C-alpha positions, 0 to 999 in steps of 0.5 A: 975674413968674415969682416971682409965678407960682411963689408962686401955685402954691405957695399953690394946692398948700397948699389942699385938693384940692376947691379945686384941682379947682374952680380947675382947672375954672373955669380950663379953663372960662374958656379954653374960653369965650375960644376959643369967643368967638374962634371965633364972631367968626371967622364973616364973616356968611355966614349971611345968606339970599340973596334969589334963593334965596327967590324961586326956592324952591317954594311947595308945603307940605312935610311937617314930617318932610321939611322937617326932614330937608332942613334938617338935611342942608343945615345939615350940608353948610353946616357941613362946607363952612365948616370944610373948605372947598369942595374944588372946582377949576375949570380953564380948559384941558384941558391940565394941566402938571406941573412938578417943584419943590423940597421 
């Protein structure tokens, strides 16, 4: 297997530079596409709209600019929370005990 890869690399070195650049471009494009597919597949369907939110929303018509601004803001917040997680901790007690541990 290693010998086959070494032969392939030697054959690529003999080709003109534009062919090597094309090969590098399409290889990186393919690897990026594979990573993108895994990334998209990792979403767990949390984009579904909650019907209770729809029922409680205002029925007033908003201006297009304010609606667009609100949607962009909500999308940014949603993506930020999806990537970094919601940094919220809830405690049942007012007393926090700190115990030293090992490193």
